[in-house]
CHARMM-style PDB file with segment names, atoms N, HN, CA, C and O in Angstrom:
ATOM      1  N   MET     1     102.877  -4.263 151.905  1.00  0.00      PROA
ATOM      2  CA  MET     1     103.964  -5.789 151.693  1.00  0.00      PROA
ATOM      3  C   MET     1     103.071  -6.358 150.405  1.00  0.00      PROA
ATOM      4  O   MET     1     101.924  -6.026 150.104  1.00  0.00      PROA
ATOM      5  N   ALA     2     103.824  -7.186 149.828  1.00  0.00      PROA
ATOM      6  HN  ALA     2     104.756  -7.456 150.073  1.00  0.00      PROA
ATOM      7  CA  ALA     2     103.881  -8.069 148.394  1.00  0.00      PROA
ATOM      8  C   ALA     2     102.439  -9.167 148.909  1.00  0.00      PROA
ATOM      9  O   ALA     2     101.467  -9.325 148.170  1.00  0.00      PROA
ATOM     10  N   PHE     3     102.544  -9.719 150.051  1.00  0.00      PROA
ATOM     11  HN  PHE     3     103.333  -9.591 150.652  1.00  0.00      PROA
ATOM     12  CA  PHE     3     102.407 -10.740 150.378  1.00  0.00      PROA
ATOM     13  C   PHE     3     100.905 -10.762 152.281  1.00  0.00      PROA
ATOM     14  O   PHE     3     101.395 -10.261 153.294  1.00  0.00      PROA
ATOM     15  N   GLU     4      99.759 -11.187 152.383  1.00  0.00      PROA
ATOM     16  HN  GLU     4      99.361 -11.594 151.561  1.00  0.00      PROA
ATOM     17  CA  GLU     4      99.089 -11.040 152.603  1.00  0.00      PROA
ATOM     18  C   GLU     4      99.952 -11.364 153.799  1.00  0.00      PROA
ATOM     19  O   GLU     4     100.408 -10.522 154.571  1.00  0.00      PROA
ATOM     20  N   SER     5     100.145 -12.780 153.881  1.00  0.00      PROA
ATOM     21  HN  SER     5      99.774 -13.465 153.253  1.00  0.00      PROA
ATOM     22  CA  SER     5     100.924 -12.855 155.496  1.00  0.00      PROA
ATOM     23  C   SER     5     101.872 -14.613 154.842  1.00  0.00      PROA
ATOM     24  O   SER     5     102.148 -14.775 153.654  1.00  0.00      PROA
ATOM     25  N   ILE     6     102.105 -15.388 155.649  1.00  0.00      PROA
ATOM     26  HN  ILE     6     101.880 -15.256 156.615  1.00  0.00      PROA
ATOM     27  CA  ILE     6     103.185 -15.967 155.779  1.00  0.00      PROA
ATOM     28  C   ILE     6     103.079 -17.134 155.027  1.00  0.00      PROA
ATOM     29  O   ILE     6     104.028 -17.567 154.374  1.00  0.00      PROA
ATOM     30  N   ASN     7     102.074 -17.629 155.071  1.00  0.00      PROA
ATOM     31  HN  ASN     7     101.303 -17.277 155.602  1.00  0.00      PROA
ATOM     32  CA  ASN     7     101.425 -18.543 154.300  1.00  0.00      PROA
ATOM     33  C   ASN     7     101.417 -18.114 152.654  1.00  0.00      PROA
ATOM     34  O   ASN     7     101.499 -18.887 151.700  1.00  0.00      PROA
ATOM     35  N   ALA     8     101.273 -16.397 152.625  1.00  0.00      PROA
ATOM     36  HN  ALA     8     101.207 -15.769 153.400  1.00  0.00      PROA
ATOM     37  CA  ALA     8     100.692 -16.578 151.000  1.00  0.00      PROA
ATOM     38  C   ALA     8     102.240 -16.079 150.722  1.00  0.00      PROA
ATOM     39  O   ALA     8     102.459 -16.109 149.512  1.00  0.00      PROA
ATOM     40  N   LEU     9     103.139 -15.723 151.325  1.00  0.00      PROA
ATOM     41  HN  LEU     9     102.961 -15.698 152.309  1.00  0.00      PROA
ATOM     42  CA  LEU     9     104.759 -16.022 150.963  1.00  0.00      PROA
ATOM     43  C   LEU     9     105.269 -17.559 150.399  1.00  0.00      PROA
ATOM     44  O   LEU     9     105.966 -17.795 149.412  1.00  0.00      PROA
ATOM     45  N   LEU    10     104.863 -18.208 151.064  1.00  0.00      PROA
ATOM     46  HN  LEU    10     104.297 -18.016 151.866  1.00  0.00      PROA
ATOM     47  CA  LEU    10     105.470 -19.810 151.041  1.00  0.00      PROA
ATOM     48  C   LEU    10     104.871 -19.904 150.017  1.00  0.00      PROA
ATOM     49  O   LEU    10     105.557 -20.067 149.007  1.00  0.00      PROA
ATOM     50  N   ALA    11     103.290 -19.837 149.863  1.00  0.00      PROA
ATOM     51  HN  ALA    11     102.733 -19.704 150.683  1.00  0.00      PROA
ATOM     52  CA  ALA    11     102.787 -20.562 148.833  1.00  0.00      PROA
ATOM     53  C   ALA    11     102.947 -19.893 147.484  1.00  0.00      PROA
ATOM     54  O   ALA    11     102.885 -20.685 146.544  1.00  0.00      PROA
ATOM     55  N   MET    12     103.097 -18.893 147.234  1.00  0.00      PROA
ATOM     56  HN  MET    12     103.147 -18.250 147.998  1.00  0.00      PROA
ATOM     57  CA  MET    12     103.254 -17.915 146.218  1.00  0.00      PROA
ATOM     58  C   MET    12     102.206 -17.997 144.902  1.00  0.00      PROA
ATOM     59  O   MET    12     102.436 -17.520 143.790  1.00  0.00      PROA
ATOM     60  N   GLY    13     101.505 -18.418 145.141  1.00  0.00      PROA
ATOM     61  HN  GLY    13     101.318 -18.805 146.044  1.00  0.00      PROA
ATOM     62  CA  GLY    13     100.619 -18.180 144.497  1.00  0.00      PROA
ATOM     63  C   GLY    13     100.737 -19.717 143.733  1.00  0.00      PROA
ATOM     64  O   GLY    13     100.441 -20.063 142.589  1.00  0.00      PROA
ATOM     65  N   GLY    14     101.073 -20.164 144.418  1.00  0.00      PROA
ATOM     66  HN  GLY    14     101.314 -19.883 145.347  1.00  0.00      PROA
ATOM     67  CA  GLY    14     100.705 -22.487 144.186  1.00  0.00      PROA
ATOM     68  C   GLY    14     101.686 -22.346 143.048  1.00  0.00      PROA
ATOM     69  O   GLY    14     101.612 -23.113 142.088  1.00  0.00      PROA
ATOM     70  N   HSD    15     103.222 -20.755 143.161  1.00  0.00      PROA
ATOM     71  HN  HSD    15     103.281 -20.132 143.941  1.00  0.00      PROA
ATOM     72  CA  HSD    15     104.735 -21.752 143.145  1.00  0.00      PROA
ATOM     73  C   HSD    15     105.282 -22.112 143.481  1.00  0.00      PROA
ATOM     74  O   HSD    15     105.985 -22.964 142.938  1.00  0.00      PROA
ATOM     75  N   GLY    16     105.405 -21.579 145.100  1.00  0.00      PROA
ATOM     76  HN  GLY    16     104.833 -20.887 145.541  1.00  0.00      PROA
ATOM     77  CA  GLY    16     105.955 -21.881 145.929  1.00  0.00      PROA
ATOM     78  C   GLY    16     107.200 -23.128 145.856  1.00  0.00      PROA
ATOM     79  O   GLY    16     108.429 -23.110 145.926  1.00  0.00      PROA
ATOM     80  N   PRO    17     106.272 -24.078 145.698  1.00  0.00      PROA
ATOM     81  CA  PRO    17     107.630 -25.185 145.897  1.00  0.00      PROA
ATOM     82  C   PRO    17     108.538 -25.177 144.597  1.00  0.00      PROA
ATOM     83  O   PRO    17     109.649 -25.689 144.455  1.00  0.00      PROA
ATOM     84  N   TYR    18     107.748 -24.433 143.649  1.00  0.00      PROA
ATOM     85  HN  TYR    18     106.846 -24.016 143.764  1.00  0.00      PROA
ATOM     86  CA  TYR    18     109.569 -24.476 142.695  1.00  0.00      PROA
ATOM     87  C   TYR    18     110.305 -23.264 143.031  1.00  0.00      PROA
ATOM     88  O   TYR    18     111.458 -23.375 142.613  1.00  0.00      PROA
ATOM     89  N   VAL    19     110.176 -22.555 143.405  1.00  0.00      PROA
ATOM     90  HN  VAL    19     109.240 -22.466 143.744  1.00  0.00      PROA
ATOM     91  CA  VAL    19     110.385 -21.270 144.013  1.00  0.00      PROA
ATOM     92  C   VAL    19     111.574 -21.914 144.591  1.00  0.00      PROA
ATOM     93  O   VAL    19     112.744 -22.051 144.232  1.00  0.00      PROA
ATOM     94  N   TRP    20     110.738 -22.329 145.807  1.00  0.00      PROA
ATOM     95  HN  TRP    20     109.788 -22.218 146.098  1.00  0.00      PROA
ATOM     96  CA  TRP    20     111.878 -22.547 147.796  1.00  0.00      PROA
ATOM     97  C   TRP    20     112.533 -23.759 147.133  1.00  0.00      PROA
ATOM     98  O   TRP    20     113.548 -24.047 147.767  1.00  0.00      PROA
ATOM     99  N   THR    21     112.277 -24.818 145.789  1.00  0.00      PROA
ATOM    100  HN  THR    21     111.452 -24.584 145.274  1.00  0.00      PROA
ATOM    101  CA  THR    21     113.203 -25.672 145.612  1.00  0.00      PROA
ATOM    102  C   THR    21     114.317 -25.123 144.601  1.00  0.00      PROA
ATOM    103  O   THR    21     115.409 -25.655 144.398  1.00  0.00      PROA
ATOM    104  N   SER    22     113.814 -23.922 143.990  1.00  0.00      PROA
ATOM    105  HN  SER    22     112.927 -23.490 144.154  1.00  0.00      PROA
ATOM    106  CA  SER    22     115.399 -23.279 143.327  1.00  0.00      PROA
ATOM    107  C   SER    22     115.712 -22.746 144.524  1.00  0.00      PROA
ATOM    108  O   SER    22     116.556 -23.425 145.109  1.00  0.00      PROA
ATOM    109  N   TYR    23     115.501 -22.180 144.872  1.00  0.00      PROA
ATOM    110  HN  TYR    23     114.815 -21.628 144.396  1.00  0.00      PROA
ATOM    111  CA  TYR    23     116.518 -21.565 146.193  1.00  0.00      PROA
ATOM    112  C   TYR    23     117.313 -22.382 147.175  1.00  0.00      PROA
ATOM    113  O   TYR    23     118.381 -22.101 147.717  1.00  0.00      PROA
ATOM    114  N   GLY    24     116.342 -23.767 147.318  1.00  0.00      PROA
ATOM    115  HN  GLY    24     115.474 -23.996 146.878  1.00  0.00      PROA
ATOM    116  CA  GLY    24     117.532 -24.952 148.251  1.00  0.00      PROA
ATOM    117  C   GLY    24     118.479 -24.754 147.229  1.00  0.00      PROA
ATOM    118  O   GLY    24     119.367 -23.907 147.323  1.00  0.00      PROA
ATOM    119  N   ALA    25     118.331 -25.495 146.255  1.00  0.00      PROA
ATOM    120  HN  ALA    25     117.609 -26.183 146.179  1.00  0.00      PROA
ATOM    121  CA  ALA    25     119.381 -25.796 145.602  1.00  0.00      PROA
ATOM    122  C   ALA    25     120.899 -24.981 145.164  1.00  0.00      PROA
ATOM    123  O   ALA    25     122.099 -25.252 145.219  1.00  0.00      PROA
ATOM    124  N   PHE    26     119.924 -23.672 144.643  1.00  0.00      PROA
ATOM    125  HN  PHE    26     118.950 -23.452 144.598  1.00  0.00      PROA
ATOM    126  CA  PHE    26     120.927 -22.679 145.233  1.00  0.00      PROA
ATOM    127  C   PHE    26     121.694 -22.514 146.292  1.00  0.00      PROA
ATOM    128  O   PHE    26     122.872 -22.227 146.080  1.00  0.00      PROA
ATOM    129  N   LEU    27     121.380 -22.606 147.215  1.00  0.00      PROA
ATOM    130  HN  LEU    27     120.423 -22.840 147.387  1.00  0.00      PROA
ATOM    131  CA  LEU    27     122.116 -22.077 148.191  1.00  0.00      PROA
ATOM    132  C   LEU    27     123.142 -23.919 148.724  1.00  0.00      PROA
ATOM    133  O   LEU    27     124.087 -23.971 149.511  1.00  0.00      PROA
ATOM    134  N   LEU    28     122.485 -25.182 147.944  1.00  0.00      PROA
ATOM    135  HN  LEU    28     121.717 -25.140 147.305  1.00  0.00      PROA
ATOM    136  CA  LEU    28     123.340 -26.305 148.155  1.00  0.00      PROA
ATOM    137  C   LEU    28     124.384 -26.274 147.201  1.00  0.00      PROA
ATOM    138  O   LEU    28     125.336 -27.052 147.264  1.00  0.00      PROA
ATOM    139  N   VAL    29     124.266 -25.477 146.386  1.00  0.00      PROA
ATOM    140  HN  VAL    29     123.493 -24.845 146.335  1.00  0.00      PROA
ATOM    141  CA  VAL    29     125.020 -25.471 145.251  1.00  0.00      PROA
ATOM    142  C   VAL    29     126.077 -24.188 145.551  1.00  0.00      PROA
ATOM    143  O   VAL    29     127.227 -24.220 145.114  1.00  0.00      PROA
ATOM    144  N   LEU    30     125.699 -23.355 146.134  1.00  0.00      PROA
ATOM    145  HN  LEU    30     124.765 -23.328 146.489  1.00  0.00      PROA
ATOM    146  CA  LEU    30     126.922 -22.266 146.393  1.00  0.00      PROA
ATOM    147  C   LEU    30     127.337 -22.849 148.079  1.00  0.00      PROA
ATOM    148  O   LEU    30     128.270 -22.062 147.917  1.00  0.00      PROA
ATOM    149  N   SER    31     127.439 -23.150 148.791  1.00  0.00      PROA
ATOM    150  HN  SER    31     126.682 -23.790 148.923  1.00  0.00      PROA
ATOM    151  CA  SER    31     128.028 -24.029 150.012  1.00  0.00      PROA
ATOM    152  C   SER    31     128.614 -24.790 149.886  1.00  0.00      PROA
ATOM    153  O   SER    31     129.600 -24.994 150.593  1.00  0.00      PROA
ATOM    154  N   ALA    32     128.039 -25.947 148.388  1.00  0.00      PROA
ATOM    155  HN  ALA    32     127.237 -25.782 147.814  1.00  0.00      PROA
ATOM    156  CA  ALA    32     129.198 -27.195 148.059  1.00  0.00      PROA
ATOM    157  C   ALA    32     130.400 -26.112 147.738  1.00  0.00      PROA
ATOM    158  O   ALA    32     131.355 -26.062 148.514  1.00  0.00      PROA
ATOM    159  N   LEU    33     130.360 -25.478 146.895  1.00  0.00      PROA
ATOM    160  HN  LEU    33     129.585 -25.519 146.264  1.00  0.00      PROA
ATOM    161  CA  LEU    33     131.458 -24.510 146.010  1.00  0.00      PROA
ATOM    162  C   LEU    33     132.372 -24.111 147.362  1.00  0.00      PROA
ATOM    163  O   LEU    33     133.427 -24.721 147.537  1.00  0.00      PROA
ATOM    164  N   VAL    34     132.038 -23.294 148.115  1.00  0.00      PROA
ATOM    165  HN  VAL    34     131.181 -22.799 147.973  1.00  0.00      PROA
ATOM    166  CA  VAL    34     132.263 -22.440 149.402  1.00  0.00      PROA
ATOM    167  C   VAL    34     133.114 -23.201 150.164  1.00  0.00      PROA
ATOM    168  O   VAL    34     134.029 -22.656 150.780  1.00  0.00      PROA
ATOM    169  N   ILE    35     132.863 -24.896 150.224  1.00  0.00      PROA
ATOM    170  HN  ILE    35     132.119 -25.339 149.723  1.00  0.00      PROA
ATOM    171  CA  ILE    35     133.579 -26.025 150.714  1.00  0.00      PROA
ATOM    172  C   ILE    35     134.711 -26.666 150.057  1.00  0.00      PROA
ATOM    173  O   ILE    35     135.841 -26.982 150.428  1.00  0.00      PROA
ATOM    174  N   TRP    36     133.885 -26.787 148.673  1.00  0.00      PROA
ATOM    175  HN  TRP    36     132.966 -26.530 148.371  1.00  0.00      PROA
ATOM    176  CA  TRP    36     135.457 -27.208 147.962  1.00  0.00      PROA
ATOM    177  C   TRP    36     136.814 -26.437 148.176  1.00  0.00      PROA
ATOM    178  O   TRP    36     137.890 -26.833 148.623  1.00  0.00      PROA
ATOM    179  N   SER    37     136.251 -24.720 147.528  1.00  0.00      PROA
ATOM    180  HN  SER    37     135.376 -24.398 147.165  1.00  0.00      PROA
ATOM    181  CA  SER    37     137.000 -23.879 147.764  1.00  0.00      PROA
ATOM    182  C   SER    37     138.109 -24.094 149.042  1.00  0.00      PROA
ATOM    183  O   SER    37     139.314 -24.339 149.101  1.00  0.00      PROA
ATOM    184  N   VAL    38     136.950 -23.847 150.092  1.00  0.00      PROA
ATOM    185  HN  VAL    38     135.971 -23.648 150.044  1.00  0.00      PROA
ATOM    186  CA  VAL    38     138.025 -23.989 151.201  1.00  0.00      PROA
ATOM    187  C   VAL    38     138.980 -25.351 151.390  1.00  0.00      PROA
ATOM    188  O   VAL    38     140.152 -24.987 151.484  1.00  0.00      PROA
ATOM    189  N   TRP    39     138.869 -26.575 151.460  1.00  0.00      PROA
ATOM    190  HN  TRP    39     137.917 -26.871 151.383  1.00  0.00      PROA
ATOM    191  CA  TRP    39     139.391 -27.931 150.903  1.00  0.00      PROA
ATOM    192  C   TRP    39     140.556 -27.753 149.888  1.00  0.00      PROA
ATOM    193  O   TRP    39     141.773 -27.800 150.067  1.00  0.00      PROA
ATOM    194  N   GLN    40     139.950 -27.572 148.970  1.00  0.00      PROA
ATOM    195  HN  GLN    40     138.961 -27.533 148.825  1.00  0.00      PROA
ATOM    196  CA  GLN    40     141.225 -26.934 147.473  1.00  0.00      PROA
ATOM    197  C   GLN    40     142.755 -25.985 148.089  1.00  0.00      PROA
ATOM    198  O   GLN    40     143.960 -26.013 147.840  1.00  0.00      PROA
ATOM    199  N   ARG    41     141.992 -25.334 148.847  1.00  0.00      PROA
ATOM    200  HN  ARG    41     141.013 -25.311 149.049  1.00  0.00      PROA
ATOM    201  CA  ARG    41     143.062 -23.981 149.114  1.00  0.00      PROA
ATOM    202  C   ARG    41     143.960 -24.450 150.529  1.00  0.00      PROA
ATOM    203  O   ARG    41     145.038 -24.007 150.926  1.00  0.00      PROA
ATOM    204  N   ARG    42     143.348 -25.195 150.941  1.00  0.00      PROA
ATOM    205  HN  ARG    42     142.472 -25.556 150.618  1.00  0.00      PROA
ATOM    206  CA  ARG    42     144.031 -25.924 152.062  1.00  0.00      PROA
ATOM    207  C   ARG    42     145.228 -27.112 151.547  1.00  0.00      PROA
ATOM    208  O   ARG    42     146.415 -27.266 151.832  1.00  0.00      PROA
ATOM    209  N   LEU    43     144.332 -27.801 150.705  1.00  0.00      PROA
ATOM    210  HN  LEU    43     143.367 -27.676 150.473  1.00  0.00      PROA
ATOM    211  CA  LEU    43     145.329 -28.655 149.900  1.00  0.00      PROA
ATOM    212  C   LEU    43     146.368 -28.196 149.238  1.00  0.00      PROA
ATOM    213  O   LEU    43     147.422 -28.831 149.255  1.00  0.00      PROA
ATOM    214  N   VAL    44     146.229 -26.873 148.461  1.00  0.00      PROA
ATOM    215  HN  VAL    44     145.372 -26.357 148.447  1.00  0.00      PROA
ATOM    216  CA  VAL    44     147.593 -26.416 147.450  1.00  0.00      PROA
ATOM    217  C   VAL    44     148.587 -26.220 148.624  1.00  0.00      PROA
ATOM    218  O   VAL    44     149.650 -26.836 148.701  1.00  0.00      PROA
ATOM    219  N   ILE    45     148.041 -25.069 149.776  1.00  0.00      PROA
ATOM    220  HN  ILE    45     147.178 -24.568 149.714  1.00  0.00      PROA
ATOM    221  CA  ILE    45     148.749 -24.951 150.188  1.00  0.00      PROA
ATOM    222  C   ILE    45     149.947 -26.432 151.269  1.00  0.00      PROA
ATOM    223  O   ILE    45     151.156 -26.319 151.471  1.00  0.00      PROA
ATOM    224  N   GLU    46     149.321 -27.261 151.592  1.00  0.00      PROA
ATOM    225  HN  GLU    46     148.338 -27.353 151.428  1.00  0.00      PROA
ATOM    226  CA  GLU    46     150.138 -28.014 152.120  1.00  0.00      PROA
ATOM    227  C   GLU    46     150.707 -29.120 150.764  1.00  0.00      PROA
ATOM    228  O   GLU    46     151.407 -30.070 151.115  1.00  0.00      PROA
ATOM    229  N   GLN    47     150.415 -28.974 149.394  1.00  0.00      PROA
ATOM    230  HN  GLN    47     149.846 -28.203 149.109  1.00  0.00      PROA
ATOM    231  CA  GLN    47     151.338 -28.974 148.946  1.00  0.00      PROA
ATOM    232  C   GLN    47     152.646 -28.130 148.385  1.00  0.00      PROA
ATOM    233  O   GLN    47     153.516 -28.643 147.681  1.00  0.00      PROA
ATOM    234  N   ALA    48     152.640 -26.825 148.792  1.00  0.00      PROA
ATOM    235  HN  ALA    48     151.933 -26.409 149.364  1.00  0.00      PROA
ATOM    236  CA  ALA    48     153.201 -25.704 148.934  1.00  0.00      PROA
ATOM    237  C   ALA    48     154.365 -26.200 149.827  1.00  0.00      PROA
ATOM    238  O   ALA    48     155.511 -26.265 149.382  1.00  0.00      PROA
ATOM    239  N   ARG    49     154.153 -26.434 150.676  1.00  0.00      PROA
ATOM    240  HN  ARG    49     153.223 -26.381 151.038  1.00  0.00      PROA
ATOM    241  CA  ARG    49     154.896 -26.691 152.084  1.00  0.00      PROA
ATOM    242  C   ARG    49     155.939 -27.752 151.672  1.00  0.00      PROA
ATOM    243  O   ARG    49     157.167 -27.773 151.750  1.00  0.00      PROA
ATOM    244  N   TRP    50     154.813 -28.826 151.098  1.00  0.00      PROA
ATOM    245  HN  TRP    50     153.815 -28.809 151.034  1.00  0.00      PROA
ATOM    246  CA  TRP    50     155.518 -29.985 150.851  1.00  0.00      PROA
ATOM    247  C   TRP    50     156.920 -29.630 149.723  1.00  0.00      PROA
ATOM    248  O   TRP    50     157.980 -30.248 149.620  1.00  0.00      PROA
ATOM    249  N   HSD    51     156.578 -28.760 149.189  1.00  0.00      PROA
ATOM    250  HN  HSD    51     155.717 -28.259 149.273  1.00  0.00      PROA
ATOM    251  CA  HSD    51     157.427 -28.789 148.092  1.00  0.00      PROA
ATOM    252  C   HSD    51     158.856 -28.065 148.269  1.00  0.00      PROA
ATOM    253  O   HSD    51     159.874 -28.316 147.625  1.00  0.00      PROA
ATOM    254  N   GLN    52     158.633 -26.716 149.710  1.00  0.00      PROA
ATOM    255  HN  GLN    52     157.806 -26.512 150.233  1.00  0.00      PROA
ATOM    256  CA  GLN    52     159.118 -26.656 150.478  1.00  0.00      PROA
ATOM    257  C   GLN    52     160.625 -27.179 150.459  1.00  0.00      PROA
ATOM    258  O   GLN    52     161.709 -27.088 149.883  1.00  0.00      PROA
ATOM    259  N   ARG    53     159.681 -28.002 151.856  1.00  0.00      PROA
ATOM    260  HN  ARG    53     158.800 -28.076 152.324  1.00  0.00      PROA
ATOM    261  CA  ARG    53     160.364 -28.928 152.620  1.00  0.00      PROA
ATOM    262  C   ARG    53     161.389 -30.036 152.066  1.00  0.00      PROA
ATOM    263  O   ARG    53     162.427 -30.420 152.605  1.00  0.00      PROA
ATOM    264  N   VAL    54     160.645 -30.579 150.464  1.00  0.00      PROA
ATOM    265  HN  VAL    54     159.802 -30.267 150.026  1.00  0.00      PROA
ATOM    266  CA  VAL    54     161.981 -31.146 149.725  1.00  0.00      PROA
ATOM    267  C   VAL    54     162.878 -30.274 148.988  1.00  0.00      PROA
ATOM    268  O   VAL    54     164.044 -30.584 148.739  1.00  0.00      PROA
ATOM    269  N   ALA    55     162.167 -28.855 148.535  1.00  0.00      PROA
ATOM    270  HN  ALA    55     161.221 -28.604 148.737  1.00  0.00      PROA
ATOM    271  CA  ALA    55     163.659 -28.208 148.159  1.00  0.00      PROA
ATOM    272  C   ALA    55     164.290 -27.989 149.369  1.00  0.00      PROA
ATOM    273  O   ALA    55     165.468 -28.224 149.099  1.00  0.00      PROA
ATOM    274  N   ARG    56     164.228 -27.653 150.658  1.00  0.00      PROA
ATOM    275  HN  ARG    56     163.271 -27.463 150.878  1.00  0.00      PROA
ATOM    276  CA  ARG    56     164.969 -27.395 151.733  1.00  0.00      PROA
ATOM    277  C   ARG    56     166.425 -28.752 152.150  1.00  0.00      PROA
ATOM    278  O   ARG    56     167.599 -28.450 152.369  1.00  0.00      PROA
ATOM    279  N   VAL    57     165.920 -29.999 152.149  1.00  0.00      PROA
ATOM    280  HN  VAL    57     164.967 -30.244 151.970  1.00  0.00      PROA
ATOM    281  CA  VAL    57     166.473 -31.042 151.867  1.00  0.00      PROA
ATOM    282  C   VAL    57     167.414 -30.783 150.805  1.00  0.00      PROA
ATOM    283  O   VAL    57     168.595 -30.442 150.876  1.00  0.00      PROA
ATOM    284  N   GLN    58     166.490 -31.066 149.549  1.00  0.00      PROA
ATOM    285  HN  GLN    58     165.531 -31.343 149.491  1.00  0.00      PROA
ATOM    286  CA  GLN    58     167.694 -31.455 148.391  1.00  0.00      PROA
ATOM    287  C   GLN    58     169.149 -30.589 148.732  1.00  0.00      PROA
ATOM    288  O   GLN    58     170.339 -30.893 148.818  1.00  0.00      PROA
ATOM    289  N   GLN    59     168.143 -29.031 148.907  1.00  0.00      PROA
ATOM    290  HN  GLN    59     167.176 -28.785 148.837  1.00  0.00      PROA
ATOM    291  CA  GLN    59     169.606 -27.949 149.343  1.00  0.00      PROA
ATOM    292  C   GLN    59     170.500 -28.524 149.897  1.00  0.00      PROA
ATOM    293  O   GLN    59     171.504 -28.646 149.197  1.00  0.00      PROA
ATOM    294  N   GLN    60     170.598 -29.243 151.609  1.00  0.00      PROA
ATOM    295  HN  GLN    60     169.782 -29.143 152.178  1.00  0.00      PROA
ATOM    296  CA  GLN    60     170.893 -29.201 152.647  1.00  0.00      PROA
ATOM    297  C   GLN    60     172.026 -30.284 151.814  1.00  0.00      PROA
ATOM    298  O   GLN    60     173.234 -30.132 151.632  1.00  0.00      PROA
ATOM    299  N   LYS    61     171.095 -31.441 151.392  1.00  0.00      PROA
ATOM    300  HN  LYS    61     170.114 -31.565 151.540  1.00  0.00      PROA
ATOM    301  CA  LYS    61     171.412 -32.482 151.071  1.00  0.00      PROA
ATOM    302  C   LYS    61     173.174 -32.051 149.833  1.00  0.00      PROA
ATOM    303  O   LYS    61     174.339 -32.409 150.004  1.00  0.00      PROA
ATOM    304  N   ALA    62     172.538 -31.185 148.704  1.00  0.00      PROA
ATOM    305  HN  ALA    62     171.591 -30.895 148.565  1.00  0.00      PROA
ATOM    306  CA  ALA    62     173.425 -30.587 148.095  1.00  0.00      PROA
ATOM    307  C   ALA    62     174.565 -29.587 148.630  1.00  0.00      PROA
ATOM    308  O   ALA    62     175.633 -29.680 148.025  1.00  0.00      PROA
ATOM    309  N   ALA    63     174.497 -28.533 149.793  1.00  0.00      PROA
ATOM    310  HN  ALA    63     173.630 -28.457 150.285  1.00  0.00      PROA
ATOM    311  CA  ALA    63     175.751 -28.191 150.489  1.00  0.00      PROA
ATOM    312  C   ALA    63     176.464 -29.243 151.572  1.00  0.00      PROA
ATOM    313  O   ALA    63     177.593 -29.014 152.006  1.00  0.00      PROA
ATOM    314  N   GLY    64     175.812 -30.239 151.906  1.00  0.00      PROA
ATOM    315  HN  GLY    64     174.895 -30.425 151.553  1.00  0.00      PROA
ATOM    316  CA  GLY    64     176.606 -31.356 152.347  1.00  0.00      PROA
ATOM    317  C   GLY    64     177.619 -32.078 151.443  1.00  0.00      PROA
ATOM    318  O   GLY    64     178.783 -32.397 151.688  1.00  0.00      PROA
ATOM    319  N   ARG    65     176.905 -32.249 150.374  1.00  0.00      PROA
ATOM    320  HN  ARG    65     175.959 -31.991 150.175  1.00  0.00      PROA
ATOM    321  CA  ARG    65     178.207 -33.079 149.136  1.00  0.00      PROA
ATOM    322  C   ARG    65     179.387 -32.402 149.289  1.00  0.00      PROA
ATOM    323  O   ARG    65     180.492 -32.879 149.548  1.00  0.00      PROA
ATOM    324  N   GLN    66     178.907 -30.614 149.013  1.00  0.00      PROA
ATOM    325  HN  GLN    66     178.009 -30.227 148.803  1.00  0.00      PROA
ATOM    326  CA  GLN    66     180.093 -29.528 148.381  1.00  0.00      PROA
ATOM    327  C   GLN    66     181.375 -29.836 149.660  1.00  0.00      PROA
ATOM    328  O   GLN    66     182.554 -29.979 149.336  1.00  0.00      PROA
ATOM    329  N   GLU    67     180.882 -29.907 151.180  1.00  0.00      PROA
ATOM    330  HN  GLU    67     179.924 -29.792 151.443  1.00  0.00      PROA
ATOM    331  CA  GLU    67     181.733 -29.911 152.300  1.00  0.00      PROA
ATOM    332  C   GLU    67     182.357 -30.518 151.918  1.00  0.00      PROA
ATOM    333  O   GLU    67     183.503 -30.169 151.633  1.00  0.00      PROA
ATOM    334  N   PHE    68     181.869 -31.798 151.719  1.00  0.00      PROA
ATOM    335  HN  PHE    68     180.938 -32.081 151.951  1.00  0.00      PROA
ATOM    336  CA  PHE    68     183.306 -32.928 151.625  1.00  0.00      PROA
ATOM    337  C   PHE    68     184.044 -32.897 150.070  1.00  0.00      PROA
ATOM    338  O   PHE    68     185.092 -33.483 149.798  1.00  0.00      PROA
ATOM    339  N   SER    69     183.599 -32.443 149.553  1.00  0.00      PROA
ATOM    340  HN  SER    69     182.748 -31.967 149.775  1.00  0.00      PROA
ATOM    341  CA  SER    69     184.258 -32.442 148.438  1.00  0.00      PROA
ATOM    342  C   SER    69     185.259 -31.737 147.700  1.00  0.00      PROA
ATOM    343  O   SER    69     185.690 -31.943 146.565  1.00  0.00      PROA
ATOM    344  N   ASN    70     185.681 -30.482 148.929  1.00  0.00      PROA
ATOM    345  HN  ASN    70     185.332 -30.315 149.851  1.00  0.00      PROA
ATOM    346  CA  ASN    70     186.636 -29.560 149.264  1.00  0.00      PROA
ATOM    347  C   ASN    70     187.302 -31.099 149.626  1.00  0.00      PROA
ATOM    348  OT1 ASN    70     188.437 -31.186 150.093  1.00  0.00      PROA
TER     349      ASN     70
END
């Protein structure tokens, strides 16, 4: 094993605070990216469903107008 104990692993020869802060920042940014991506995906799906509903209503209105024009 590269380190003699858990404390030595955490200290990393005096560089531990910098290393663990870097790992923490990486995990924070990665987590934020995942959360943002999931949120954006849901938003895009909602918008697509809304556009489908609007198109369906417009088609129904157009079909209704054609029935009365004959």
